[in-house]
NUKOLNU-615285 format. One record per residue (C-alpha): x, y, z; residue in three letters. Coordinates in pm, whole numbers, padded with zeros to 5 digits, always signed. Example, Ala and Ser with C-alpha at 12.3 -4.5 7.8 and 13.67 -1.06 7.14 Angstrom:
BEGIN
+01230-00450+00780ALA+01367-00106+00714SER
// end
This chain:
BEGIN
-05258+15981+12756MET-05042+16036+12523PRO-05197+16341+12328TYR-04877+16292+12041GLY-04972+16516+11745GLN-05266+16713+11986PHE-04993+16845+12158ALA-04869+17019+11896TYR-05180+17232+11821ILE-05288+17223+12194TYR-05234+17636+12255ASP-05406+17665+11906ARG-05711+17515+12039LEU-05692+17661+12407MET-05609+17974+12290ASP-05892+18159+12479ASP-05822+18027+12809MET-05802+18248+13080PRO-05469+18151+13216TYR-05381+18521+13350PRO-05677+18429+13563GLN-05546+18143+13698TRP-05240+18359+13797VAL-05354+18606+13965ARG-05623+18344+14152PHE-05362+18115+14293ILE-05146+18442+14335ARG-05437+18567+14551GLY-05483+18258+14787CYS-05064+18260+14783TRP-05093+18614+14982GLU-05372+18495+15275SER-05236+18148+15327TYR-04855+18184+15246GLY-04636+18268+14989LYS-04418+17997+14850PRO-04077+17935+14716LYS-04091+17625+14608THR-04431+17522+14379VAL-04545+17155+14226ALA-04766+17195+13903ASP-05012+16860+13876LEU-05108+16816+13505GLY-04856+17130+13349CYS-04970+17083+12978GLY-04731+17304+12760THR-04686+17499+13102GLY-04876+17805+13056ASN-04924+17867+13455ILE-04600+17695+13528SER-04371+17938+13297ILE-04520+18264+13414PRO-04459+18173+13749LEU-04061+18092+13718ALA-04061+18397+13560GLN-04204+18535+13907SER-03933+18412+14037GLY-04060+18120+14168LEU-03898+17734+14128GLN-04151+17522+13955VAL-04152+17147+13939PHE-04390+17109+13632ALA-04538+16755+13641ILE-04739+16589+13332ASP-04753+16252+13192LEU-04719+16343+12828SER-04418+16353+12666ASP-04550+16522+12417ASP-04684+16832+12608MET-04336+16876+12774LEU-04152+16871+12486ALA-04365+17143+12369VAL-04353+17291+12724ALA-03958+17309+12738GLN-03938+17456+12360ASP-04219+17758+12476LYS-03972+17811+12803THR-03684+17837+12576GLU-03857+18079+12385GLN-04021+18318+12608GLN-03673+18331+12843GLN-03518+18542+12536ARG-03782+18750+12596LEU-03866+18751+12974PHE-03591+18579+13140PRO-03677+18438+13476PHE-03642+18714+13758ALA-03369+18616+14023PRO-03454+18253+14176GLY-03708+18144+13902GLY-03645+17801+13758ALA-03840+17546+13580VAL-03816+17156+13600THR-04008+16972+13354TRP-04065+16582+13510LEU-04286+16281+13343GLN-04485+16145+13618GLN-04839+16041+13671ASP-04973+16305+13856MET-05132+15994+14131ARG-04787+15914+14234GLU-04591+16248+14163TRP-04294+16257+14388GLU-04047+16461+14413LEU-03643+16451+14620ALA-03799+16729+14905GLU-04131+16856+15015PRO-04272+17145+14835VAL-04432+17475+14940ASP-04748+17472+14717SER-04896+17243+14510VAL-05136+17344+14239ILE-05323+17174+13976SER-05515+17414+13688CYS-05763+17375+13448CYS-05978+17050+13534ASP-05658+16847+13474SER-05847+16642+13844ILE-06146+16604+13628ASN-05938+16304+13401TYR-05954+16127+13764LEU-06215+15872+13664THR-06251+15689+13991GLU-06246+15786+14373GLU-05973+15568+14456GLU-05741+15793+14224ASP-05852+16092+14355LEU-05751+15929+14707ALA-05455+15845+14611LEU-05362+16181+14415LEU-05467+16352+14782PHE-05268+16116+14989ARG-04980+16187+14752GLN-05026+16513+14746THR-05052+16577+15140TYR-04714+16398+15212ALA-04535+16588+14932GLY-04623+16938+15130LEU-04461+17098+15425LYS-04629+17170+15698ASP-04882+17467+15646GLY-04843+17394+15253GLY-05092+17463+15003THR-05320+17264+14785PHE-05492+17490+14518ILE-05691+17301+14212PHE-06005+17369+14027ASP-06222+17092+13931VAL-06508+17133+13656HIS-06890+17126+13861THR-07136+16827+13775GLU-07329+17112+13607GLY-07079+17214+13378GLN-07035+16853+13259LEU-07416+16864+13167ILE-07411+17191+13053SER-07163+17064+12791TYR-07422+16772+12711ALA-07674+16978+12666ASP-07515+17234+12409MET-07325+17027+12213GLN-07187+16956+11921PRO-06946+17249+11906PHE-06713+17350+11600THR-06436+17532+11469LEU-06363+17640+11106ASN-06071+17859+11017ASP-05787+17813+10753ASP-05592+17655+10946ASP-05782+17407+11196VAL-06145+17282+11192SER-06294+17032+11410TYR-06592+16898+11552ILE-06628+16817+11850TRP-06950+16563+12044THR-06982+16514+12420SER-07169+16192+12546ASP-07270+16202+12929LEU-07314+15941+13173ASP-07549+16082+13371GLU-07534+15815+13720GLU-07200+15901+13698ARG-07143+16215+13572CYS-06861+16074+13317GLU-06857+16256+13003ILE-06677+16148+12720GLU-06572+16414+12468HIS-06452+16291+12056ASP-06264+16566+11869LEU-06236+16486+11514THR-05934+16790+11442ILE-05823+16874+11101PHE-05451+17094+11079VAL-05324+17206+10791ARG-04956+17028+10745GLU-04766+17329+10600ALA-04871+17557+10912GLU-04844+17270+11235TRP-04626+17044+11057PHE-04390+17206+10864PRO-04124+16961+10847GLN-04309+16630+10737GLN-04470+16902+10463THR-04101+16962+10348GLN-04016+16559+10308ALA-04331+16533+10139ASP-04283+16778+09902ALA-03904+16604+09810VAL-04076+16263+09753ALA-04364+16451+09558ASN-04146+16700+09353ALA-04365+16806+09012GLY-04690+16719+09106GLU-04959+16997+09185ASP-04925+17133+09564GLU-05253+17163+09714MET-05294+17248+10095PRO-05288+16892+10316ARG-05461+16857+10625TYR-05403+16598+10882ILE-05673+16426+11049ARG-05642+16399+11399ILE-05864+16186+11636ASP-05903+16275+12051GLU-06122+16132+12306ARG-06094+16247+12649HIS-06284+16164+12966VAL-06370+16345+13271GLN-06596+16291+13541ARG-06747+16544+13804ALA-06769+16465+14178TYR-06995+16599+14433PRO-06804+16942+14581LEU-06874+16766+14900SER-06696+16426+14827ARG-06413+16606+14722LEU-06364+16832+15054GLU-06464+16480+15218GLN-06142+16274+15060LEU-05951+16596+15123LEU-06020+16594+15504GLN-05924+16197+15508GLN-05613+16285+15316ALA-05510+16513+15606GLY-05593+16846+15510PHE-05670+17019+15793SER-05829+17303+15615GLN-06023+17326+15295VAL-06189+17598+15162HIS-06405+17652+14825LEU-06423+17919+14554PHE-06636+17975+14233ALA-06530+18055+13934ASP-06195+18280+13990PHE-06322+18468+14254VAL-06307+18438+14656ARG-06681+18340+14695LYS-06870+18045+14799ALA-06965+17805+14502PRO-07380+17823+14354THR-07573+17616+14209ALA-07503+17828+13914GLU-07106+17738+13967THR-06897+17631+13665GLU-06550+17540+13789ARG-06513+17536+14141ALA-06141+17609+14360PHE-06000+17397+14627PHE-05796+17589+14853VAL-05631+17311+15136CYS-05362+17386+15401VAL-05201+17081+15505LYS-05082+17145+15869GLY
// end
């Protein structure tokens, strides 16, 4: 998934995501299952989880497939470090890798994957590959913590769509189409962003080229397609156990309680050992 221009407006569109809840949940799990010094963040996006963890003193290896998302994350890191310097020992390394085949020079204490990144793996063999690779990349006793949208949540998206946003600087139309048999959903977004606010360098170049013409706000159209699949939680548990994880714990919606039929986001906490 290349993202491209979408990466540069991603944080604007996701500004209501509860990133602090992810950080609190992960830290709470570490309190119970072992505090790490080194962490791999798979599908790190623009760094909304990686950066706070590094600021708290952890050594974070932030991995994503998109160069554009990583470029945004690195710029954000430099800006935030001026305001909130990393605690001693804290650092973040941005790495462009496929999370199914991620690899570091040394095993880490913990691996995390947030914001339903794993739902983007739409074939079981890719899930199995990711779980095996993660098991291999962890130290003994290390933790693998991730969340997924449940089947019920994808069905809810299909029932509630379309979604719309109409602000001055950005608007979108978001439709969803669900394959019920596979519980696989295709999200299609048509996004319009005000060029002067989100791509000022491009706007300046156009202004020079069109000097003397009447200036009107210009909008750039960005088309995005995202496909996710939800799996039965029991099947995910089986695949994790087959990968070698000796303990697999399930929780629901940012709290340490077992999932129910109403759970929208399920959390897995797995221990290697």
